[in-house]
Each structure stands twice: as C-alpha cells, then as structure tokens.
C-alpha positions in Angstrom: -6.8 9.5 3.2 -7.4 11.2 6.7 -9.5 8.2 7.7 -6.7 5.9 6.6 -4.0 8.1 8.4 -6.2 7.7 11.8 -6.6 3.9 11.1 -2.9 3.5 11.0 -2.4 5.6 14.1 -4.8 3.4 16.1 -3.1 0.2 14.5 -6.6 -0.9 13.0 -4.8 -2.4 9.9 -7.7 -4.6 8.8 -9.8 -1.2 8.6 -6.6 0.3 6.6 -6.4 -2.9 4.2 -10.0 -2.8 3.5 -10.3 1.1 2.6 -7.1 1.0 0.7 -8.1 -2.3 -1.4 -11.5 -0.4 -2.1 -9.7 2.8 -3.3 -7.5 0.7 -5.6 -10.4 -1.2 -7.1 -12.5 1.9 -7.8 -9.4 3.5 -9.1 -9.5 6.5 -6.9 -6.7 8.9 -7.4 -4.6 10.4 -4.6 -2.1 13.4 -4.9 -0.9 14.3 -8.6 -3.4 11.9 -9.9 -1.8 8.6 -8.9 -3.4 5.6 -7.4 -0.2 4.6 -5.8 -0.8 6.3 -2.4 -3.3 3.7 -1.4 -0.5 0.8 -2.5 1.9 2.7 -0.1 0.0 2.5 2.8 -0.8 -1.2 2.3 3.0 -1.5 1.7 3.5 0.2 5.0 0.9 -2.0 7.1 2.2 -5.2 5.3 5.9 -4.4 6.4 4.8 -3.5 9.8 2.8 -6.8 10.3 5.2 -9.1 8.6 2.8 -10.2 5.7 5.4 -11.3 3.2 3.2 -12.5 0.3 0.9 -9.7 0.5 4.0 -7.4 0.7 5.4 -8.8 -2.3 2.2 -8.4 -4.4 1.8 -4.8 -3.3 5.5 -4.0 -4.0 5.2 -5.4 -7.5 2.0 -3.3 -7.9 3.9 -0.3 -7.2 6.5 -1.0 -9.4 4.0 -1.6 -12.3 2.9 2.1 -11.3 6.4 3.1 -12.4 8.0 3.6 -9.0 11.2 2.1 -9.7 12.4 2.8 -6.3 10.9 -0.2 -4.8 13.1 -2.4 -6.8 15.2 -2.6 -3.4 12.1 -3.6 -1.5 11.2 -6.3 -3.8 14.4 -7.7 -3.2 14.0 -7.6 0.5 10.5 -8.9 0.3 11.3 -12.0 -1.9 
C-alpha cells in the first residue's frame, strides 16, 4: 500500500493500476481483511483521469464487495 500511495503522489497512474489489478487478482487483503482497498485506489485514479468505463467497472466491483455507499458514485459514473 505504501508503494501505491507513493505512485499516486507521483501521478504514476499506470503503475498504480498495475499494482492494484495484481493485488485484486491475487486476492491480497488490506485492512480488516478486505480486498476493496485496491479497488478504492483504482476508483480514485479513474476519477482523476476521467476514465468513465473503468470507473463504472470498479464502482460495480466495490458495490459487490458490500460497500453500498458507492451507489451514488455509480449513478454519477453512468
């Protein structure tokens, strides 16, 4: 997570995306044994870069991880 935070600070979004996608695929867990932290990073960079299709996909993923607070973000993304 520290590497991802540093890459976000450096605006190295390709590296952030690669690291987060790998973590999600390997089912690496973050705080409280949740996989969603990686998805939150992706949601942040997709919002900043304006990638609407990717943003919609990752918000749906977050919703399926039981974070219902993202329903409003899904409506904005669509």
